[in-house]
ROKE-460339 format. One record per residue (C-alpha): x, y negated, z negated; residue number from 0. Coordinates in steps of 0.1 Angstrom, whole numbers, plus 5000, padded with zeros to 4 digits. Each point is the difference from the previous one (the first is absolute). Example, Ala and Ser with C-alpha at 12.3 -4.5 7.8 and 13.67 -1.06 7.14 Angstrom:
BEGIN
<r east="5123" north="5045" up="4922" num="0"/>
<r east="5014" north="4966" up="5007" num="1"/>
This chain:
BEGIN
<r east="4605" north="5635" up="7275" num="0"/>
<r east="4980" north="4980" up="4972" num="1"/>
<r east="4964" north="5001" up="5006" num="2"/>
<r east="4999" north="4962" up="4988" num="3"/>
<r east="5022" north="4990" up="5032" num="4"/>
<r east="4992" north="4999" up="5033" num="5"/>
<r east="5026" north="5021" up="5029" num="6"/>
<r east="4998" north="4990" up="5034" num="7"/>
<r east="4990" north="5030" up="5021" num="8"/>
<r east="4998" north="5001" up="5040" num="9"/>
<r east="5019" north="4981" up="5028" num="10"/>
<r east="5006" north="4960" up="4991" num="11"/>
<r east="5016" north="4980" up="5027" num="12"/>
<r east="5032" north="4980" up="4993" num="13"/>
<r east="5000" north="4974" up="4980" num="14"/>
<r east="5013" north="4968" up="5012" num="15"/>
<r east="5014" north="4966" up="4987" num="16"/>
<r east="4959" north="4985" up="4991" num="17"/>
<r east="4992" north="5000" up="4967" num="18"/>
<r east="4965" north="5022" up="5007" num="19"/>
<r east="5021" north="5027" up="5017" num="20"/>
<r east="5019" north="5004" up="4961" num="21"/>
<r east="4970" north="5001" up="4985" num="22"/>
<r east="4995" north="5039" up="5011" num="23"/>
<r east="5033" north="5012" up="4992" num="24"/>
<r east="5000" north="4981" up="4962" num="25"/>
<r east="5001" north="5018" up="4967" num="26"/>
<r east="4967" north="5013" up="4993" num="27"/>
<r east="4982" north="4981" up="4968" num="28"/>
<r east="4978" north="5018" up="4979" num="29"/>
<r east="4966" north="5014" up="5003" num="30"/>
<r east="4970" north="4981" up="4981" num="31"/>
<r east="4997" north="5029" up="4974" num="32"/>
<r east="5038" north="4996" up="4997" num="33"/>
<r east="4995" north="4962" up="4992" num="34"/>
<r east="4978" north="5009" up="4964" num="35"/>
<r east="4969" north="4991" up="5018" num="36"/>
<r east="4967" north="5018" up="4982" num="37"/>
<r east="4987" north="5021" up="5026" num="38"/>
<r east="4975" north="5027" up="4996" num="39"/>
<r east="5002" north="5033" up="5007" num="40"/>
<r east="5024" north="5029" up="5003" num="41"/>
<r east="5023" north="5005" up="5033" num="42"/>
<r east="5014" north="5027" up="5016" num="43"/>
<r east="5039" north="5007" up="5001" num="44"/>
<r east="5006" north="4973" up="5028" num="45"/>
<r east="4967" north="4978" up="4994" num="46"/>
<r east="4999" north="5004" up="5039" num="47"/>
<r east="4974" north="5009" up="5024" num="48"/>
<r east="5026" north="5029" up="5008" num="49"/>
<r east="4990" north="5016" up="4962" num="50"/>
<r east="4972" north="5013" up="5017" num="51"/>
<r east="5017" north="5037" up="5013" num="52"/>
<r east="5010" north="5000" up="5039" num="53"/>
<r east="4995" north="4958" up="5005" num="54"/>
<r east="5029" north="4988" up="5016" num="55"/>
<r east="5009" north="4961" up="5007" num="56"/>
<r east="5026" north="4991" up="5027" num="57"/>
<r east="5009" north="4964" up="5014" num="58"/>
<r east="5019" north="4986" up="5032" num="59"/>
<r east="5013" north="4961" up="4984" num="60"/>
<r east="5003" north="4971" up="5024" num="61"/>
<r east="5022" north="4975" up="4992" num="62"/>
<r east="5016" north="4982" up="5029" num="63"/>
<r east="5013" north="4967" up="5009" num="64"/>
<r east="4977" north="4972" up="4988" num="65"/>
<r east="4971" north="5005" up="5010" num="66"/>
<r east="4993" north="5037" up="4995" num="67"/>
<r east="4986" north="5012" up="4964" num="68"/>
<r east="4975" north="5036" up="5007" num="69"/>
<r east="5003" north="5035" up="5006" num="70"/>
<r east="4979" north="5031" up="4997" num="71"/>
<r east="4986" north="5019" up="4969" num="72"/>
<r east="4992" north="5035" up="5002" num="73"/>
<r east="4978" north="5023" up="4975" num="74"/>
<r east="4995" north="5032" up="5005" num="75"/>
<r east="4972" north="5021" up="4985" num="76"/>
<r east="5016" north="5032" up="5001" num="77"/>
<r east="5033" north="5013" up="5006" num="78"/>
<r east="5016" north="4994" up="5038" num="79"/>
<r east="4993" north="5038" up="5006" num="80"/>
<r east="4964" north="5000" up="4990" num="81"/>
<r east="4993" north="4962" up="5001" num="82"/>
<r east="4974" north="5014" up="5033" num="83"/>
<r east="4980" north="5018" up="4976" num="84"/>
<r east="4965" north="4977" up="4994" num="85"/>
<r east="4996" north="4981" up="4960" num="86"/>
<r east="4965" north="4986" up="4991" num="87"/>
<r east="5002" north="4967" up="5003" num="88"/>
<r east="4983" north="4965" up="5000" num="89"/>
<r east="5006" north="4965" up="5001" num="90"/>
<r east="4984" north="4964" up="4992" num="91"/>
<r east="5001" north="4964" up="5015" num="92"/>
<r east="4996" north="4970" up="4969" num="93"/>
<r east="5009" north="4979" up="5033" num="94"/>
<r east="5008" north="5005" up="5033" num="95"/>
<r east="5020" north="4975" up="5015" num="96"/>
<r east="5023" north="5030" up="5008" num="97"/>
<r east="5005" north="5033" up="5014" num="98"/>
<r east="5002" north="5036" up="4990" num="99"/>
<r east="4999" north="5025" up="5030" num="100"/>
<r east="4983" north="5032" up="5002" num="101"/>
<r east="4974" north="4990" up="4974" num="102"/>
<r east="4970" north="5008" up="5027" num="103"/>
<r east="5012" north="5038" up="4999" num="104"/>
<r east="5009" north="5002" up="4965" num="105"/>
<r east="4961" north="4986" up="4992" num="106"/>
<r east="4985" north="5027" up="5026" num="107"/>
<r east="5021" north="5031" up="4984" num="108"/>
<r east="5011" north="4991" up="4961" num="109"/>
<r east="5032" north="5008" up="5008" num="110"/>
<r east="5040" north="4987" up="5008" num="111"/>
<r east="5026" north="5017" up="5020" num="112"/>
<r east="5036" north="4991" up="5004" num="113"/>
<r east="5022" north="4970" up="4990" num="114"/>
<r east="4984" north="4968" up="4990" num="115"/>
<r east="5020" north="4968" up="5009" num="116"/>
<r east="5001" north="4961" up="4989" num="117"/>
<r east="5013" north="4976" up="5020" num="118"/>
<r east="4997" north="4965" up="5010" num="119"/>
<r east="4969" north="4987" up="5016" num="120"/>
<r east="5015" north="5003" up="5036" num="121"/>
<r east="5019" north="5029" up="4995" num="122"/>
<r east="4970" north="5020" up="5000" num="123"/>
<r east="5003" north="5012" up="5031" num="124"/>
<r east="5036" north="5013" up="4998" num="125"/>
<r east="4996" north="5014" up="4967" num="126"/>
<r east="4969" north="5020" up="5013" num="127"/>
<r east="5018" north="5014" up="5031" num="128"/>
<r east="5030" north="5009" up="4978" num="129"/>
<r east="4978" north="5023" up="4982" num="130"/>
<r east="4991" north="5015" up="5030" num="131"/>
<r east="5035" north="5004" up="5017" num="132"/>
<r east="5006" north="5011" up="4964" num="133"/>
<r east="4971" north="5032" up="4999" num="134"/>
<r east="5013" north="5006" up="5035" num="135"/>
<r east="5033" north="5012" up="4991" num="136"/>
<r east="4995" north="5013" up="4965" num="137"/>
<r east="4966" north="5018" up="5010" num="138"/>
<r east="4995" north="5004" up="5038" num="139"/>
<r east="4968" north="5022" up="4994" num="140"/>
<r east="4986" north="4973" up="4979" num="141"/>
<r east="5003" north="4974" up="5030" num="142"/>
<r east="4987" north="5018" up="5025" num="143"/>
<r east="4966" north="4994" up="4981" num="144"/>
<r east="4989" north="4962" up="4996" num="145"/>
<r east="5019" north="4980" up="4974" num="146"/>
<r east="4985" north="4969" up="4981" num="147"/>
<r east="5025" north="4992" up="4975" num="148"/>
<r east="4994" north="4975" up="4970" num="149"/>
<r east="5019" north="4966" up="5005" num="150"/>
<r east="4996" north="4968" up="4977" num="151"/>
<r east="5013" north="4967" up="5001" num="152"/>
<r east="5007" north="4966" up="4979" num="153"/>
<r east="5010" north="4970" up="5014" num="154"/>
<r east="5039" north="4988" up="4996" num="155"/>
<r east="5000" north="4973" up="5025" num="156"/>
<r east="5013" north="4970" up="4975" num="157"/>
<r east="5033" north="5023" up="4995" num="158"/>
<r east="5002" north="5021" up="5028" num="159"/>
<r east="4998" north="4991" up="5043" num="160"/>
<r east="4971" north="5018" up="4998" num="161"/>
<r east="4989" north="5000" up="5042" num="162"/>
<r east="5037" north="5011" up="5003" num="163"/>
<r east="5006" north="5037" up="5014" num="164"/>
<r east="5021" north="5009" up="4966" num="165"/>
<r east="4977" north="5034" up="4991" num="166"/>
<r east="5005" north="5027" up="5024" num="167"/>
<r east="4986" north="5033" up="5001" num="168"/>
<r east="5029" north="5011" up="4990" num="169"/>
<r east="5002" north="4984" up="4969" num="170"/>
<r east="4965" north="5015" up="4991" num="171"/>
<r east="5018" north="5034" up="5009" num="172"/>
<r east="5030" north="4990" up="4976" num="173"/>
<r east="4976" north="4989" up="4972" num="174"/>
<r east="4985" north="5037" up="5000" num="175"/>
<r east="5030" north="5022" up="5000" num="176"/>
<r east="5014" north="4975" up="4973" num="177"/>
<r east="4968" north="5014" up="4975" num="178"/>
<r east="5011" north="5017" up="4971" num="179"/>
<r east="4981" north="5009" up="4967" num="180"/>
<r east="5019" north="4984" up="4965" num="181"/>
<r east="5003" north="4966" up="4990" num="182"/>
<r east="4991" north="4970" up="5028" num="183"/>
<r east="5014" north="4967" up="5009" num="184"/>
<r east="4979" north="4971" up="4995" num="185"/>
<r east="5001" north="4965" up="5006" num="186"/>
<r east="5015" north="4989" up="5035" num="187"/>
<r east="5006" north="5030" up="5020" num="188"/>
<r east="4976" north="5022" up="5026" num="189"/>
<r east="4969" north="4976" up="5014" num="190"/>
<r east="5004" north="4985" up="4969" num="191"/>
<r east="5033" north="4982" up="5007" num="192"/>
<r east="4982" north="4965" up="5012" num="193"/>
<r east="4969" north="4999" up="4978" num="194"/>
<r east="4995" north="4973" up="4971" num="195"/>
<r east="4973" north="5008" up="4971" num="196"/>
<r east="4981" north="4972" up="4976" num="197"/>
<r east="5026" north="4973" up="5014" num="198"/>
<r east="5032" north="5021" up="4997" num="199"/>
<r east="5020" north="5026" up="5016" num="200"/>
<r east="4980" north="5031" up="5006" num="201"/>
<r east="5005" north="5034" up="5015" num="202"/>
<r east="4991" north="5035" up="4989" num="203"/>
<r east="4993" north="5012" up="4967" num="204"/>
<r east="4989" north="5038" up="4983" num="205"/>
<r east="4988" north="5014" up="4967" num="206"/>
<r east="4982" north="5030" up="4990" num="207"/>
<r east="4978" north="5012" up="4972" num="208"/>
<r east="4997" north="5031" up="4984" num="209"/>
<r east="4962" north="5015" up="4996" num="210"/>
<r east="4991" north="5031" up="4975" num="211"/>
<r east="4971" north="5020" up="5015" num="212"/>
<r east="4988" north="5028" up="4983" num="213"/>
<r east="5034" north="5024" up="4996" num="214"/>
<r east="5013" north="4982" up="5028" num="215"/>
<r east="5019" north="4968" up="5001" num="216"/>
<r east="5001" north="4982" up="5039" num="217"/>
<r east="5019" north="4972" up="5010" num="218"/>
<r east="4986" north="4965" up="5016" num="219"/>
<r east="5022" north="4976" up="5023" num="220"/>
<r east="5001" north="4973" up="5016" num="221"/>
<r east="5016" north="4981" up="5024" num="222"/>
<r east="4996" north="4961" up="5013" num="223"/>
<r east="5012" north="4979" up="5025" num="224"/>
<r east="4999" north="4966" up="4980" num="225"/>
<r east="4992" north="4965" up="5020" num="226"/>
<r east="4976" north="4986" up="4985" num="227"/>
<r east="4990" north="4976" up="4975" num="228"/>
<r east="5009" north="4962" up="4989" num="229"/>
<r east="5016" north="4987" up="4973" num="230"/>
<r east="4974" north="4984" up="4980" num="231"/>
<r east="4985" north="5035" up="4996" num="232"/>
<r east="5030" north="5020" up="4989" num="233"/>
<r east="4986" north="5021" up="4968" num="234"/>
<r east="5021" north="5023" up="4983" num="235"/>
<r east="4991" north="5022" up="4973" num="236"/>
<r east="4970" north="4980" up="4991" num="237"/>
<r east="5018" north="4966" up="4999" num="238"/>
<r east="4996" north="4976" up="5030" num="239"/>
<r east="5035" north="4991" up="5008" num="240"/>
<r east="5003" north="4985" up="5036" num="241"/>
<r east="4999" north="4963" up="4995" num="242"/>
<r east="5022" north="5000" up="4970" num="243"/>
<r east="5028" north="5014" up="5018" num="244"/>
<r east="5025" north="4974" up="5013" num="245"/>
<r east="4986" north="4979" up="5024" num="246"/>
<r east="5028" north="5001" up="5031" num="247"/>
<r east="4981" north="5026" up="5023" num="248"/>
<r east="5007" north="4992" up="5035" num="249"/>
<r east="4980" north="5030" up="5008" num="250"/>
<r east="4964" north="4981" up="4993" num="251"/>
<r east="5011" north="4966" up="4997" num="252"/>
<r east="5014" north="4993" up="5031" num="253"/>
<r east="4979" north="5026" up="5021" num="254"/>
<r east="4971" north="4982" up="5006" num="255"/>
<r east="4991" north="5017" up="5031" num="256"/>
<r east="4995" north="5034" up="4980" num="257"/>
<r east="4971" north="4998" up="4981" num="258"/>
<r east="5009" north="5009" up="4960" num="259"/>
<r east="4990" north="5036" up="4995" num="260"/>
<r east="5004" north="5010" up="5037" num="261"/>
<r east="5017" north="5030" up="5005" num="262"/>
<r east="4983" north="5033" up="4997" num="263"/>
<r east="5006" north="5033" up="4977" num="264"/>
<r east="5005" north="5038" up="5011" num="265"/>
<r east="4994" north="5026" up="4971" num="266"/>
<r east="5004" north="5033" up="5005" num="267"/>
<r east="4989" north="5026" up="4973" num="268"/>
<r east="5012" north="5040" up="4996" num="269"/>
<r east="4985" north="5024" up="4974" num="270"/>
<r east="5007" north="5036" up="4998" num="271"/>
<r east="4960" north="5005" up="4982" num="272"/>
<r east="4977" north="5018" up="5022" num="273"/>
<r east="4975" north="4975" up="5010" num="274"/>
<r east="4976" north="4992" up="5027" num="275"/>
<r east="5003" north="4976" up="5032" num="276"/>
<r east="4972" north="4980" up="4985" num="277"/>
<r east="5021" north="5002" up="4964" num="278"/>
<r east="5035" north="4989" up="5018" num="279"/>
<r east="4975" north="4972" up="5014" num="280"/>
<r east="4989" north="4989" up="4964" num="281"/>
<r east="5041" north="5004" up="4988" num="282"/>
<r east="5006" north="4968" up="5030" num="283"/>
<r east="4973" north="4980" up="4990" num="284"/>
<r east="5015" north="4997" up="4964" num="285"/>
<r east="5028" north="4986" up="5014" num="286"/>
<r east="4990" north="4963" up="5000" num="287"/>
<r east="4993" north="5001" up="4962" num="288"/>
<r east="5040" north="5010" up="4998" num="289"/>
<r east="5008" north="4969" up="5018" num="290"/>
<r east="4971" north="4979" up="4985" num="291"/>
<r east="5023" north="5006" up="4968" num="292"/>
<r east="5029" north="4982" up="5016" num="293"/>
<r east="4975" north="4969" up="5007" num="294"/>
<r east="4992" north="5006" up="5032" num="295"/>
<r east="4965" north="4986" up="5011" num="296"/>
<r east="5003" north="5016" up="5036" num="297"/>
<r east="5010" north="4972" up="5030" num="298"/>
<r east="4976" north="4998" up="5029" num="299"/>
<r east="5035" north="5000" up="5021" num="300"/>
<r east="5013" north="5032" up="4980" num="301"/>
<r east="4991" north="5036" up="5017" num="302"/>
<r east="5002" north="5024" up="4969" num="303"/>
<r east="4992" north="5035" up="5010" num="304"/>
<r east="5004" north="5028" up="4979" num="305"/>
<r east="5008" north="5036" up="5009" num="306"/>
<r east="4992" north="5031" up="4973" num="307"/>
<r east="5008" north="5039" up="5009" num="308"/>
<r east="5002" north="5031" up="4979" num="309"/>
<r east="5031" north="5026" up="5011" num="310"/>
<r east="4974" north="5028" up="4982" num="311"/>
<r east="4981" north="5026" up="5016" num="312"/>
<r east="5023" north="5003" up="5031" num="313"/>
<r east="4990" north="5035" up="5015" num="314"/>
<r east="4964" north="4992" up="4994" num="315"/>
<r east="5008" north="4966" up="5022" num="316"/>
<r east="5024" north="5015" up="5024" num="317"/>
<r east="4973" north="5029" up="5005" num="318"/>
<r east="4968" north="4985" up="4998" num="319"/>
<r east="5001" north="4964" up="5016" num="320"/>
<r east="4992" north="5005" up="5036" num="321"/>
<r east="5038" north="4995" up="5013" num="322"/>
<r east="5007" north="5018" up="5026" num="323"/>
<r east="5029" north="5025" up="4980" num="324"/>
<r east="4968" north="5010" up="4976" num="325"/>
<r east="4979" north="5030" up="5004" num="326"/>
<r east="4983" north="5006" up="4971" num="327"/>
<r east="4960" north="4999" up="5003" num="328"/>
<r east="5002" north="4989" up="4965" num="329"/>
<r east="5018" north="4982" up="4973" num="330"/>
<r east="4999" north="4992" up="4968" num="331"/>
<r east="5011" north="4972" up="4976" num="332"/>
<r east="5010" north="4997" up="4964" num="333"/>
<r east="4995" north="4962" up="4987" num="334"/>
<r east="4997" north="4986" up="4971" num="335"/>
<r east="4963" north="4988" up="4986" num="336"/>
<r east="4989" north="4966" up="5009" num="337"/>
<r east="4993" north="4995" up="4961" num="338"/>
<r east="5035" north="5007" up="4992" num="339"/>
<r east="5015" north="4975" up="5023" num="340"/>
<r east="5003" north="4971" up="4976" num="341"/>
<r east="5037" north="5005" up="4989" num="342"/>
<r east="5009" north="5004" up="5038" num="343"/>
<r east="4985" north="4966" up="5009" num="344"/>
<r east="5020" north="4983" up="4966" num="345"/>
<r east="5030" north="5014" up="5012" num="346"/>
<r east="5000" north="4986" up="5031" num="347"/>
<r east="4989" north="4967" up="4990" num="348"/>
<r east="5033" north="5001" up="4975" num="349"/>
<r east="5021" north="5014" up="5026" num="350"/>
<r east="4988" north="4972" up="5028" num="351"/>
<r east="5008" north="4968" up="4975" num="352"/>
<r east="5038" north="5022" up="4983" num="353"/>
<r east="5004" north="5004" up="5042" num="354"/>
<r east="4997" north="4959" up="5005" num="355"/>
<r east="5021" north="4988" up="4967" num="356"/>
<r east="5029" north="5024" up="5012" num="357"/>
<r east="4995" north="4987" up="5034" num="358"/>
<r east="5008" north="4966" up="4985" num="359"/>
<r east="5027" north="5013" up="4977" num="360"/>
<r east="5019" north="5016" up="5024" num="361"/>
<r east="4999" north="4971" up="5030" num="362"/>
<r east="5030" north="4979" up="5002" num="363"/>
<r east="5000" north="4966" up="5016" num="364"/>
<r east="5001" north="5001" up="5041" num="365"/>
<r east="5005" north="4973" up="5027" num="366"/>
<r east="4989" north="5008" up="5035" num="367"/>
<r east="4987" north="4989" up="5028" num="368"/>
<r east="5000" north="4959" up="5006" num="369"/>
<r east="5022" north="4998" up="4963" num="370"/>
<r east="4969" north="5009" up="4985" num="371"/>
<r east="5005" north="5008" up="4965" num="372"/>
<r east="4982" north="5023" up="4976" num="373"/>
<r east="5012" north="5001" up="4963" num="374"/>
<r east="4999" north="5029" up="4979" num="375"/>
<r east="4978" north="5001" up="4969" num="376"/>
<r east="5016" north="4984" up="4973" num="377"/>
<r east="5002" north="5027" up="4976" num="378"/>
<r east="5014" north="4985" up="4965" num="379"/>
<r east="4970" north="4970" up="5003" num="380"/>
<r east="4978" north="5030" up="5006" num="381"/>
<r east="5012" north="5013" up="4967" num="382"/>
<r east="4998" north="4973" up="4982" num="383"/>
<r east="4970" north="4990" up="5012" num="384"/>
<r east="4986" north="5034" up="4988" num="385"/>
<r east="5017" north="4995" up="4965" num="386"/>
<r east="5006" north="5026" up="4975" num="387"/>
<r east="4988" north="5032" up="5005" num="388"/>
């Protein structure tokens, strides 16, 4: 599989005659880097969050009839066999008009366990239940403890009948079961199926960066569910292109009840570099800098929530973080000195920027609820505006 094209893992509902239903099954489009965009940094082999060893991504995509355009994304910080082992973790919010469950406990302990799910705003409950159902099936001993899963959301009500009970707990279980390493599907899949970004079709995107540190090389991966920004803001590789693109855009031109810039964005940052929980929080705080490179100013109507975790120090966190199965009297952590963190901040910013551009590059036009249509970014126009090189 060419790393510059996006396969589609995980269950996908049967396509119907609606134009939007065909979008998730169309031939994948080239990713941002393959289009020749001048993006900095050195990506990993798949240019995806799954370049961080052990991290896996799975989807359930729901495209049904004229009105259902939604789904569930599962990100496993560790493989399913050891996903209950804590990771150092932190989170941050640019704007709180959104939801990410489990953050109170994450702040308290500085650790993350279990699959992380991303879905639509009104499906947080079923997805949360799905993580519990999956854990009870696969890790019954862990399920006997308390479970506080992380489930995040963005709003897909323009294309999707968001108040319908389309997403059920078994869809969340299926997304976790579908999680795999390797190339990651992008665009209108999983939780990103019905999302929009900068006035065009949005969804999921990912990217990674390799970071040299002493004798080691680590990976920083980013995954975004992008549903934010207005067309006038869209900036690509430093050029403000949004208002110069085709004016026929029903998503913004014919939707006065939806304030420009509204939506939300969830970003998940993963790394195999050994970090303290506070250093993970510092990575999460850098996500808005990557988003800003694509133009957003952060709308009041957008929920912008970010999670970061480190897969290092597995034995130390398992044995010494106060969980019932940890019996150690003490624990020791190996972590990067704070004054060596700058290259990792740079990696977050670059990977987030590219992940958003991969969303726009991958996303095909879609028609959904009430005949609402979301156009894809006109790639040829973008390349023309950016000019040679």
